[in-house]
C-alpha positions in Angstrom: -34.4 -67.2 -6.1 -35.3 -64.2 -4.0 -33.2 -65.6 -1.1 -30.1 -64.0 -2.6 -31.7 -60.6 -1.8 -30.9 -61.3 1.9 -27.3 -60.4 1.1 -27.3 -56.6 1.7 -24.5 -55.7 -0.7 -26.2 -57.6 -3.5 -29.6 -56.2 -2.6 -28.5 -52.5 -2.8 -26.6 -53.1 -6.0 -29.6 -54.9 -7.5 -32.0 -52.0 -6.8 -29.6 -49.4 -8.0 -29.3 -51.2 -11.3 -33.0 -51.5 -11.6 -33.4 -47.7 -11.8 -30.6 -47.4 -14.3 -32.3 -50.1 -16.5 -35.6 -48.3 -16.3 -34.0 -45.1 -17.5 -32.2 -46.9 -20.3 -35.4 -48.6 -21.4 -37.3 -45.3 -21.7 -34.3 -43.9 -23.7 -34.3 -46.9 -26.1 -38.0 -46.3 -27.0 -37.6 -42.6 -27.3 -34.5 -42.8 -29.5 -36.3 -45.3 -31.9 -39.3 -43.0 -32.2 -37.0 -39.9 -32.6 -35.1 -41.6 -35.4 -38.3 -42.5 -37.2 -39.7 -39.0 -36.7 -36.6 -37.5 -38.2 -35.8 -39.9 -41.0 -38.9 -42.0 -41.7 -38.2 -45.2 -43.7 -34.4 -44.7 -43.1 -34.9 -45.2 -39.4 -33.4 -48.7 -39.5 -30.2 -47.3 -41.0 -30.0 -44.5 -38.4 -30.7 -46.9 -35.5 -28.1 -49.4 -36.8 -25.6 -46.5 -37.1 -26.3 -45.4 -33.5 -26.0 -49.0 -32.2 -22.8 -49.4 -34.2 -21.3 -46.4 -32.5 -22.4 -47.8 -29.2 -20.7 -51.1 -29.9 -17.5 -49.4 -31.2 -17.2 -47.4 -28.0 -17.9 -50.5 -25.9 -15.3 -52.6 -27.7 -12.5 -50.0 -27.6 -13.1 -48.5 -24.1 -14.3 -51.3 -21.9 -10.9 -53.1 -21.7 -9.4 -49.8 -20.4 -12.2 -49.6 -17.8 -11.3 -53.1 -16.6 -7.6 -52.2 -16.4 -8.1 -49.0 -14.4 -11.1 -49.7 -12.3 -9.2 -51.4 -9.5 -7.1 -48.3 -9.0 -10.1 -46.2 -7.9 -12.7 -46.2 -5.1 -15.4 -48.4 -6.6 -18.3 -46.4 -5.1 -17.1 -43.0 -6.4 -16.2 -44.6 -9.8 -19.7 -46.0 -10.3 -21.4 -42.8 -9.1 -19.4 -40.6 -11.4 -20.5 -42.7 -14.4 -24.2 -42.5 -13.4 -24.0 -38.7 -13.0 -22.4 -38.3 -16.4 -25.2 -40.5 -17.9 -27.9 -38.5 -16.1 -26.7 -35.2 -17.4 -26.2 -36.4 -20.9 -29.7 -38.0 -20.9 -31.3 -34.7 -19.9 -29.7 -33.2 -23.0 -31.5 -35.6 -25.3 -34.7 -33.7 -24.6 -33.5 -30.9 -26.8 -32.2 -32.9 -29.8 -33.5 -31.6 -33.1 -30.9 -33.0 -35.5 -29.4 -36.4 -36.0 -25.8 -35.1 -35.3 -27.0 -33.8 -31.9 -28.2 -37.3 -31.1 -24.9 -38.9 -32.1 -22.8 -36.7 -29.9 -24.9 -37.1 -26.7 -25.2 -40.9 -27.3 -21.4 -41.3 -27.5 -21.0 -39.6 -24.1 -23.6 -41.9 -22.5 -22.0 -45.0 -24.1 -18.6 -44.1 -22.8 -19.9 -43.9 -19.3 -21.8 -47.1 -19.7 -18.7 -48.9 -21.0 -16.9 -47.8 -17.9 -19.8 -48.7 -15.6 -21.2 -52.0 -16.7 -18.3 -54.5 -16.7 -17.1 -53.4 -13.3 -20.7 -53.7 -12.0 -21.0 -57.2 -13.4 -17.6 -58.3 -12.0 -18.8 -57.4 -8.5 -21.6 -60.0 -8.5 -19.5 -63.2 -8.5 -17.3 -61.8 -5.7 -20.4 -61.6 -3.5 -21.5 -65.2 -4.0 -19.1 -68.1 -3.6 -21.8 -70.7 -4.0 -22.5 -71.6 -7.6 -26.3 -72.1 -6.9 -26.6 -68.6 -5.4 -24.7 -67.1 -8.2 -27.0 -68.8 -10.8 -30.0 -67.4 -8.9 -28.4 -64.0 -8.9 -27.8 -64.1 -12.6 -31.4 -65.2 -13.2 -32.7 -62.5 -10.9 -30.8 -59.9 -12.7 -32.1 -61.2 -16.0 -35.6 -61.1 -14.7 -35.1 -57.7 -13.4 -33.7 -56.5 -16.7 -36.6 -58.0 -18.6 -39.2 -56.7 -16.0 -37.7 -53.2 -16.4 -38.0 -53.6 -20.2 -41.7 -54.4 -19.7 -42.2 -51.6 -17.2 -40.3 -49.3 -19.5 -42.6 -50.1 -22.5 -45.7 -50.1 -20.3 -44.8 -46.8 -18.8 -43.8 -45.4 -22.2 -47.1 -46.6 -23.6 -49.0 -44.8 -20.9 -46.9 -41.6 -21.1 -47.2 -41.5 -24.9 -51.0 -41.2 -24.5 -50.5 -37.8 -23.0 -46.9 -36.6 -23.7 -44.5 -36.1 -26.5 -42.0 -38.9 -26.7 -39.1 -36.5 -26.0 -40.2 -36.2 -22.4 -39.4 -39.9 -22.0 -35.8 -38.7 -21.7 -36.7 -37.1 -18.4 -37.4 -40.6 -17.1 -33.9 -41.6 -18.3 -32.4 -38.7 -16.3 -34.3 -39.7 -13.2 -33.3 -43.4 -13.5 -29.6 -42.7 -13.7 -29.7 -40.1 -10.9 -31.6 -42.4 -8.5 -29.1 -45.2 -9.3 -26.2 -42.9 -8.3 -28.0 -42.0 -5.0 -28.5 -45.7 -4.2 -24.9 -46.6 -5.0 -23.8 -43.8 -2.6 -25.2 -45.8 0.2 -23.4 -49.1 -0.6 -20.3 -50.4 1.1 -18.0 -52.4 -1.2 -15.8 -54.5 1.1 -16.1 -57.4 -1.2 -14.3 -55.5 -3.9 -11.2 -54.9 -1.9 -8.1 -56.8 -3.0 -7.1 -59.7 -0.8 -3.6 -60.5 0.2 -3.5 -63.4 -2.3 -4.3 -61.3 -5.3 -1.7 -60.0 -7.7 -1.2 -56.3 -8.3 -0.8 -56.1 -12.1 0.3 -53.1 -14.0 -1.9 -51.3 -16.4 -0.6 -53.0 -19.6 -1.0 -56.4 -18.0 -4.5 -55.7 -16.9 -5.4 -54.3 -20.3 -4.6 -57.6 -22.1 -5.2 -60.2 -19.4 -8.9 -60.7 -20.2 -8.4 -61.1 -23.9 -5.5 -63.6 -23.4 -7.7 -65.7 -21.1 -10.4 -65.8 -23.8 -8.0 -67.0 -26.4 -6.4 -69.6 -24.2 -9.5 -71.3 -22.7 -11.7 -73.5 -24.9 -14.9 -72.7 -23.1 -14.4 -69.0 -23.5 -13.7 -69.4 -27.2 -17.0 -71.2 -27.5 -18.6 -68.3 -25.6 -17.2 -65.9 -28.3 -19.2 -67.6 -31.0 -22.3 -67.6 -28.9 -21.8 -63.9 -28.5 -22.1 -63.8 -32.3 -25.4 -65.7 -32.1 -26.7 -63.3 -29.4 -25.9 -60.3 -31.5 -27.4 -61.8 -34.7 -30.7 -62.4 -32.9 -30.8 -59.3 -30.8 -29.9 -56.9 -33.7 -33.0 -58.1 -35.6 -35.2 -57.4 -32.6 -33.7 -54.0 -31.6 -33.0 -52.5 -35.1 -35.9 -53.8 -37.2 -38.9 -54.1 -35.0 -39.7 -50.4 -35.5 -39.7 -51.1 -39.3 -41.9 -54.2 -39.0 -44.4 -52.5 -36.8 -44.5 -48.9 -38.2 -43.8 -49.5 -41.9 -44.7 -53.1 -42.8 -47.8 -53.3 -40.5 -48.5 -49.6 -40.5 -49.3 -49.6 -36.8 -48.9 -47.0 -34.1 -46.2 -46.0 -31.7 -48.1 -47.8 -29.0 -48.1 -51.0 -31.0 -44.3 -50.8 -31.2 -44.2 -50.6 -27.4 -46.5 -53.6 -27.0 -44.5 -55.7 -29.5 -41.3 -55.1 -27.5 -43.2 -55.8 -24.3 -44.0 -59.3 -25.6 -40.4 -59.9 -26.3 -39.6 -58.9 -22.8 -42.3 -61.2 -21.4 -40.7 -64.2 -23.2 -37.3 -63.2 -21.7 -38.8 -63.2 -18.2 -40.4 -66.6 -18.6 -37.1 -68.1 -19.6 -35.2 -66.4 -16.8 -37.6 -67.9 -14.2 -37.0 -71.5 -15.3 -33.2 -71.2 -15.9 -32.3 -72.0 -12.2 -34.3 -75.2 -12.5 -32.8 -76.1 -15.9 -29.3 -75.5 -14.4 -29.9 -78.5 -12.1 -30.3 -80.8 -15.0 -28.3 -79.2 -17.9 -24.9 -77.6 -18.3 -24.7 -73.9 -19.1 -23.4 -74.7 -22.6 -26.4 -76.9 -23.3 -28.9 -74.3 -22.1 -27.2 -71.6 -24.3 -27.1 -73.8 -27.4 -30.8 -74.7 -26.9 -31.7 -71.0 -26.7 -29.7 -70.1 -29.8 -31.3 -73.0 -31.8 -34.8 -71.9 -30.8 -34.1 -68.3 -31.8 -32.9 -69.4 -35.3 -35.9 -71.7 -35.8 -38.3 -68.8 -35.0 -36.5 -66.5 -37.4 -36.8 -69.1 -40.2 -40.5 -69.7 -39.4 -41.3 -66.0 -39.4 -39.4 -65.5 -42.7 -41.4 -68.2 -44.5 -44.6 -66.8 -43.0 -43.8 -63.4 -44.5 -43.2 -65.1 -47.9 -46.2 -67.3 -48.0 -48.9 -65.5 -46.0 -50.2 -62.1 -45.1 -48.2 -60.4 -42.3 -50.4 -59.9 -39.2 -49.5 -58.4 -35.9 -50.4 -61.5 -33.9 -47.8 -63.5 -35.7 -45.1 -61.0 -34.9 -46.2 -60.8 -31.2 -46.0 -64.6 -30.9 -42.6 -64.8 -32.7 -41.1 -62.1 -30.5 -42.4 -63.8 -27.3 -40.7 -67.1 -28.3 -37.6 -65.2 -29.5 -37.4 -63.5 -26.1 -37.5 -67.0 -24.5 -34.7 -68.3 -26.6 -32.7 -65.1 -26.3 -32.6 -65.3 -22.5 -31.7 -69.0 -22.5 -28.7 -68.1 -24.7 -27.6 -65.0 -22.8 -28.1 -65.6 -19.1 -25.8 -68.6 -18.4 -22.8 -66.8 -19.9 -21.7 -65.4 -16.5 -21.6 -69.0 -15.1 -19.1 -70.0 -17.8 -16.8 -67.1 -17.1 -16.9 -67.7 -13.3 -16.1 -71.4 -13.7 -12.9 -70.8 -15.7 -11.7 -67.6 -14.0 -10.1 -66.7 -10.6 -11.5 -63.9 -8.4 -8.5 -61.6 -9.1 -9.2 -61.9 -12.8 -12.9 -61.1 -12.7 -12.7 -57.4 -13.6 -10.4 -58.0 -16.6 -12.3 -61.1 -17.9 -15.7 -59.6 -17.5 -14.4 -56.5 -19.3 -13.1 -58.7 -22.1 -16.5 -60.4 -22.3 -18.1 -57.0 -22.5 -15.7 -55.9 -25.2 -15.8 -59.0 -27.3 -19.5 -59.5 -27.1 -20.0 -55.9 -28.3 -17.5 -56.5 -31.1 -20.1 -59.0 -32.4 -22.8 -56.4 -32.0 -20.6 -53.9 -33.8 -20.8 -56.0 -37.0 -24.4 -57.3 -36.6 -26.1 -53.9 -36.0 -25.2 -52.4 -39.4 -25.6 -55.7 -41.2 -29.1 -56.2 -39.8 -30.1 -52.6 -40.6 -28.6 -52.8 -44.1 -30.2 -56.1 -45.0 -33.6 -54.9 -43.8 -33.4 -51.7 -45.8 -32.1 -53.3 -49.0 -33.5 -56.8 -49.0 -36.5 -56.8 -46.7 -37.6 -58.9 -43.7 -37.5 -62.5 -45.0 -34.0 -62.4 -46.4 -32.8 -60.6 -43.3 -34.3 -63.2 -41.0 -32.9 -66.1 -43.0 -29.4 -64.6 -43.2 -29.3 -64.0 -39.4 -30.7 -67.5 -38.7 -27.9 -69.0 -40.8 -25.3 -67.0 -38.9 -26.7 -68.3 -35.6 -26.7 -71.9 -36.8 -23.0 -71.7 -37.9 -22.1 -70.0 -34.6 -23.8 -72.8 -32.7 -21.9 -75.5 -34.5 -18.5 -73.9 -33.8 -19.4 -73.1 -30.2 -20.5 -76.7 -29.5 -17.2 -78.0 -30.9 -15.2 -75.7 -28.5 -17.4 -76.7 -25.5 -16.7 -80.4 -26.2 -13.0 -80.1 -26.4 
């Protein structure tokens, strides 16, 4: 898997993203703790509101990013987005009201919506070989999960000595270092070739969505995006409630719980290149979604029938991380298989937008159900949504 790092362009891009992910991970922890500190038991609603705004920005703005990105120098484009995120992250240190948090987060999310799909669309342009591309996707998934673990481990250490607001300094540093690393990258692989079409803005804006609606495999992917968001929203929105309110554990326990989820993700990412030799991308994704729904049902019945203990949550979140990564990682392979190189920016932007449209619905639903109905009902409802999504996605993949 590490052999793909011999490609210089990919290696530089890879390490730049790692610093960005580390900064984002620290921010996620600090924002969760800030929301709980400001609102107590209403933290799930606040977090779901923040995540909903995030998804709304991603859904609306990312297609525009895909439409305009090819008109600009890629290096400068990505650096500007990182600098904006770094400055905004520094401002989070001084937040004392919820509305302050909302304003700054919107600015960060706008820059991320402009940055991420263009960054993702660069990777398949580097690797022509399907095996190398699969390794690159798995390596990025491992890196993302490793950064999550490092973020939670670093946050756990820092929280022993510092106020959680200072975690935002780490976010600032992460984005700033990412910008510095990108400044040293040459992007010849992003230049248009003579065979590519030069589309106007309106064509670029709608191209990715049209491709999604016209190709059966991509329609199946849309329903798996719903499954990803159903499972992920439970983890991201409600873990803080399960740990701090239901179990009455500390901030550090919250970090450790999320660390176990990340460990499960890493384990899955390591074996995906091997699974890909024996299974199609669709089978791997469906298996991951089924596993995630089974764990949610099992945890729901445990909460109903037995005393809730931390070990059970840690085990459930580790297995959930494994299923989540099996579901999420192969999606890039499906997009690459059914898209041409000149469509990558638009189709990856469409995937970014449509996937976050699912998150837009699932974040508030997950937070609302947890606040009103509690853990068991929320887990069972989200599991049912995942099962229904799997059935429809499997039908599209078989067409």
